[in-house]
N, CA, C and O atoms as CSV, one atom per row, in Angstrom:
chain,resi,resn,atom,element,x,y,z
A,1,UNK,N,N,-3.864,15.241,31.670
A,1,UNK,CA,C,-5.042,15.230,31.093
A,1,UNK,C,C,-5.369,16.686,29.974
A,1,UNK,O,O,-5.059,17.876,30.041
A,2,UNK,N,N,-5.981,16.030,29.188
A,2,UNK,CA,C,-6.665,17.040,27.782
A,2,UNK,C,C,-7.164,18.019,28.464
A,2,UNK,O,O,-7.631,17.810,29.583
A,3,UNK,N,N,-7.149,19.418,27.830
A,3,UNK,CA,C,-8.119,20.426,28.094
A,3,UNK,C,C,-9.421,20.114,27.307
A,3,UNK,O,O,-9.642,19.272,26.437
A,4,UNK,N,N,-10.279,21.129,27.931
A,4,UNK,CA,C,-11.600,21.163,27.265
A,4,UNK,C,C,-11.699,21.266,26.095
A,4,UNK,O,O,-11.152,22.244,25.585
A,5,UNK,N,N,-12.378,20.373,25.282
A,5,UNK,CA,C,-12.321,20.990,23.542
A,5,UNK,C,C,-11.172,19.997,22.923
A,5,UNK,O,O,-11.229,19.846,21.703
A,6,UNK,N,N,-10.377,19.466,23.464
A,6,UNK,CA,C,-9.081,19.095,22.678
A,6,UNK,C,C,-9.272,17.572,22.793
A,6,UNK,O,O,-9.609,16.805,23.695
A,7,UNK,N,N,-8.880,17.445,21.370
A,7,UNK,CA,C,-9.265,15.899,21.307
A,7,UNK,C,C,-7.720,14.977,21.167
A,7,UNK,O,O,-7.750,13.770,20.926
A,8,UNK,N,N,-6.655,15.592,21.320
A,8,UNK,CA,C,-5.466,14.683,21.742
A,8,UNK,C,C,-5.104,14.234,22.814
A,8,UNK,O,O,-5.276,14.917,23.824
A,9,UNK,N,N,-4.628,13.226,22.875
A,9,UNK,CA,C,-4.346,12.554,24.280
A,9,UNK,C,C,-3.069,11.908,24.154
A,9,UNK,O,O,-2.744,11.341,23.110
A,10,UNK,N,N,-2.268,11.970,25.249
A,10,UNK,CA,C,-0.839,11.170,25.309
A,10,UNK,C,C,-1.175,9.899,25.537
A,10,UNK,O,O,-2.129,9.427,26.155
A,11,UNK,N,N,0.078,9.191,24.739
A,11,UNK,CA,C,-0.192,7.746,24.345
A,11,UNK,C,C,1.462,7.616,24.880
A,11,UNK,O,O,2.264,8.550,24.893
A,12,UNK,N,N,1.714,6.295,25.282
A,12,UNK,CA,C,2.747,5.472,25.404
A,12,UNK,C,C,2.938,4.216,24.164
A,12,UNK,O,O,2.006,3.436,23.968
A,13,UNK,N,N,4.011,4.131,23.502
A,13,UNK,CA,C,4.439,3.355,22.277
A,13,UNK,C,C,5.169,2.467,23.203
A,13,UNK,O,O,5.876,3.093,23.992
A,14,UNK,N,N,5.192,1.363,23.311
A,14,UNK,CA,C,6.121,0.272,23.891
A,14,UNK,C,C,6.784,-0.577,22.864
A,14,UNK,O,O,6.168,-0.694,21.804
A,15,UNK,N,N,7.852,-1.153,22.971
A,15,UNK,CA,C,8.976,-2.043,22.134
A,15,UNK,C,C,7.985,-3.457,22.280
A,15,UNK,O,O,7.521,-3.767,23.378
A,16,UNK,N,N,7.692,-4.363,20.902
A,16,UNK,CA,C,7.383,-5.396,20.974
A,16,UNK,C,C,8.227,-6.654,21.139
A,16,UNK,O,O,7.857,-7.828,21.164
A,17,UNK,N,N,9.527,-6.100,21.254
A,17,UNK,CA,C,10.821,-7.132,21.350
A,17,UNK,C,C,10.949,-7.433,22.543
A,17,UNK,O,O,10.790,-8.558,23.017
A,18,UNK,N,N,11.312,-6.229,23.249
A,18,UNK,CA,C,11.804,-6.409,24.978
A,18,UNK,C,C,11.045,-5.430,25.774
A,18,UNK,O,O,11.671,-5.034,26.758
A,19,UNK,N,N,10.037,-5.001,25.642
A,19,UNK,CA,C,8.882,-4.244,26.098
A,19,UNK,C,C,9.349,-3.266,26.998
A,19,UNK,O,O,8.446,-2.571,27.464
A,20,UNK,N,N,10.861,-2.921,27.508
A,20,UNK,CA,C,11.453,-2.165,28.225
A,20,UNK,C,C,11.459,-0.837,27.466
A,20,UNK,O,O,11.156,0.183,28.084
A,21,UNK,N,N,11.780,-0.778,26.172
A,21,UNK,CA,C,11.771,0.633,25.698
A,21,UNK,C,C,10.400,0.926,25.458
A,21,UNK,O,O,9.528,0.073,25.293
A,22,UNK,N,N,10.201,2.412,25.440
A,22,UNK,CA,C,9.101,3.170,25.056
A,22,UNK,C,C,9.411,4.487,24.659
A,22,UNK,O,O,10.379,5.161,25.009
A,23,UNK,N,N,8.204,4.880,23.655
A,23,UNK,CA,C,8.213,6.397,23.411
A,23,UNK,C,C,7.075,7.190,23.818
A,23,UNK,O,O,6.023,6.567,23.673
A,24,UNK,N,N,6.932,8.410,24.300
A,24,UNK,CA,C,5.621,8.964,24.531
A,24,UNK,C,C,5.223,9.995,23.266
A,24,UNK,O,O,5.998,10.888,22.921
A,25,UNK,N,N,4.037,9.789,22.670
A,25,UNK,CA,C,3.636,10.972,21.731
A,25,UNK,C,C,2.035,11.287,22.043
A,25,UNK,O,O,1.386,10.852,22.994
A,26,UNK,N,N,1.586,12.145,21.001
A,26,UNK,CA,C,0.071,12.495,21.077
A,26,UNK,C,C,-0.624,11.756,20.026
A,26,UNK,O,O,0.034,11.316,19.083
A,27,UNK,N,N,-1.880,11.574,20.090
A,27,UNK,CA,C,-2.476,11.308,18.663
A,27,UNK,C,C,-4.069,11.696,19.142
A,27,UNK,O,O,-4.645,11.554,20.220
A,28,UNK,N,N,-4.489,12.230,17.886
A,28,UNK,CA,C,-5.977,12.651,17.928
A,28,UNK,C,C,-7.265,11.191,18.132
A,28,UNK,O,O,-7.511,10.384,17.235
A,29,UNK,N,N,-7.833,11.187,19.356
A,29,UNK,CA,C,-8.613,9.816,19.467
A,29,UNK,C,C,-9.614,10.088,18.419
A,29,UNK,O,O,-9.929,9.036,17.863
A,30,UNK,N,N,-10.308,11.251,17.886
A,30,UNK,CA,C,-11.446,10.740,17.092
A,30,UNK,C,C,-10.972,10.676,15.640
A,30,UNK,O,O,-11.770,10.068,14.925
A,31,UNK,N,N,-9.816,11.170,14.971
A,31,UNK,CA,C,-9.335,10.718,13.773
A,31,UNK,C,C,-8.812,9.139,13.856
A,31,UNK,O,O,-9.138,8.351,12.968
A,32,UNK,N,N,-8.186,8.828,14.700
A,32,UNK,CA,C,-7.278,7.354,14.789
A,32,UNK,C,C,-7.970,6.756,15.638
A,32,UNK,O,O,-7.706,7.006,16.814
A,33,UNK,N,N,-8.917,5.917,15.383
A,33,UNK,CA,C,-9.641,4.996,16.960
A,33,UNK,C,C,-8.813,3.854,17.133
A,33,UNK,O,O,-8.604,3.561,18.310
A,34,UNK,N,N,-8.140,2.932,16.029
A,34,UNK,CA,C,-7.259,2.018,16.287
A,34,UNK,C,C,-5.952,2.421,16.790
A,34,UNK,O,O,-5.644,3.603,16.636
A,35,UNK,N,N,-5.034,1.538,17.435
A,35,UNK,CA,C,-4.036,1.507,18.401
A,35,UNK,C,C,-2.842,1.954,16.904
A,35,UNK,O,O,-2.891,1.471,15.773
A,36,UNK,N,N,-2.058,2.797,17.330
A,36,UNK,CA,C,-0.843,3.164,16.620
A,36,UNK,C,C,0.413,1.904,16.681
A,36,UNK,O,O,0.575,1.170,17.656
A,37,UNK,N,N,1.204,1.857,15.455
A,37,UNK,CA,C,2.175,0.864,15.475
A,37,UNK,C,C,3.214,1.508,14.545
A,37,UNK,O,O,3.030,1.645,13.335
A,38,UNK,N,N,4.400,1.921,15.248
A,38,UNK,CA,C,5.357,2.207,14.494
A,38,UNK,C,C,6.796,1.814,14.731
A,38,UNK,O,O,7.150,1.433,15.847
A,39,UNK,N,N,7.485,1.880,13.898
A,39,UNK,CA,C,9.289,1.281,13.559
A,39,UNK,C,C,9.521,2.830,14.338
A,39,UNK,O,O,9.125,3.957,14.042
A,40,UNK,N,N,10.354,2.303,15.466
A,40,UNK,CA,C,11.070,3.215,16.112
A,40,UNK,C,C,12.610,2.554,16.614
A,40,UNK,O,O,12.878,1.360,16.474
A,41,UNK,N,N,13.434,3.434,17.142
A,41,UNK,CA,C,14.699,2.875,17.472
A,41,UNK,C,C,14.710,2.287,18.702
A,41,UNK,O,O,14.388,3.118,19.551
A,42,UNK,N,N,14.924,1.294,19.131
A,42,UNK,CA,C,15.125,0.801,20.177
A,42,UNK,C,C,16.839,1.019,21.002
A,42,UNK,O,O,17.624,0.146,20.631
A,43,UNK,N,N,17.253,1.724,21.704
A,43,UNK,CA,C,18.537,1.939,22.295
A,43,UNK,C,C,19.338,0.780,22.895
A,43,UNK,O,O,20.558,0.612,22.896
A,44,UNK,N,N,18.267,-0.055,23.456
A,44,UNK,CA,C,18.788,-1.504,24.163
A,44,UNK,C,C,19.307,-2.621,23.166
A,44,UNK,O,O,20.368,-3.234,23.285
A,45,UNK,N,N,18.200,-2.801,21.982
A,45,UNK,CA,C,18.965,-3.475,20.901
A,45,UNK,C,C,19.658,-2.986,20.095
A,45,UNK,O,O,20.299,-3.764,19.388
A,46,UNK,N,N,19.813,-1.488,19.869
A,46,UNK,CA,C,20.271,-1.074,18.894
A,46,UNK,C,C,20.020,-1.349,17.570
A,46,UNK,O,O,20.911,-1.565,16.748
A,47,UNK,N,N,18.563,-1.350,17.274
A,47,UNK,CA,C,18.176,-1.509,16.083
A,47,UNK,C,C,16.730,-0.590,16.208
A,47,UNK,O,O,16.388,0.043,17.208
A,48,UNK,N,N,15.995,-0.690,14.946
A,48,UNK,CA,C,14.620,-0.380,15.018
A,48,UNK,C,C,13.591,-1.292,14.954
A,48,UNK,O,O,13.440,-2.033,13.983
A,49,UNK,N,N,12.811,-1.291,16.005
A,49,UNK,CA,C,11.945,-2.315,16.321
A,49,UNK,C,C,10.356,-2.030,16.211
A,49,UNK,O,O,10.165,-0.814,16.197
A,50,UNK,N,N,9.373,-2.640,16.145
A,50,UNK,CA,C,7.897,-2.120,16.227
A,50,UNK,C,C,7.709,-1.692,17.727
A,50,UNK,O,O,8.002,-2.452,18.650
A,51,UNK,N,N,7.329,-0.745,17.867
A,51,UNK,CA,C,6.472,-0.194,18.727
A,51,UNK,C,C,4.865,-0.002,18.504
A,51,UNK,O,O,4.351,0.423,17.470
A,52,UNK,N,N,4.091,-0.457,19.845
A,52,UNK,CA,C,2.820,-0.219,19.856
A,52,UNK,C,C,2.108,0.415,20.829
A,52,UNK,O,O,2.539,0.367,21.981
A,53,UNK,N,N,0.872,1.133,20.528
A,53,UNK,CA,C,0.429,1.764,21.529
A,53,UNK,C,C,-0.341,0.728,22.734
A,53,UNK,O,O,-1.095,-0.225,22.534
A,54,UNK,N,N,0.138,1.284,23.999
A,54,UNK,CA,C,-0.469,0.526,24.883
A,54,UNK,C,C,-1.046,1.396,26.050
A,54,UNK,O,O,-0.401,2.381,26.411
A,55,UNK,N,N,-2.422,1.026,26.754
A,55,UNK,CA,C,-3.058,1.266,27.774
A,55,UNK,C,C,-2.321,1.725,28.775
A,55,UNK,O,O,-2.847,2.003,29.853
């Protein structure tokens, strides 16, 4: 959980192609309302794939 007064929250980025590869990161909820989408490396597929934020 975030400390009092902090706006950053831990999120999980899940691969859209296989669904089992994921990364964890933080984001500022006040500045970024929409879900993150980043190109990250998938070690199972051995290529860069689109990873989306999942709740």
